[in-house]
C-alpha angles and dihedrals in degrees: 000000000000118000128230091243089058086053091052091048091050090050088048091050087050090048086232126135112225124200118224090256090054091047089054094044093050094044089058095043095045091046090053091052094048089048090055090052090051089058088048089052090059091063116104105238100165095116096042118102117228115265115210095175119025098210096042101240114175126210105296097185115111123240114276103247120181114240133182112282124244116263118243093255090048092049093048094043096097099028108124093218128024132179129181093342094312136095111261118217134178118275112264100200 
């Protein structure tokens, strides 16, 4: 079971001020969650392979194949402002 002081510490870490009612509510909710994890810890998982992704998605990113680079005029074609062959942007300082 989680203690009220731990709830206060979690609130402090989150930089959130919790009312007494919220502290009591979160104490019950987090304790319930941790109790459920304790039940899961009792399961025998010795013969279960680790699952890194529950739905078995493979890498869906395409192979990185080098292609011809854009020419300067193509790169500047959609730039809202251009100056002397470069993209012009607002000053930052």
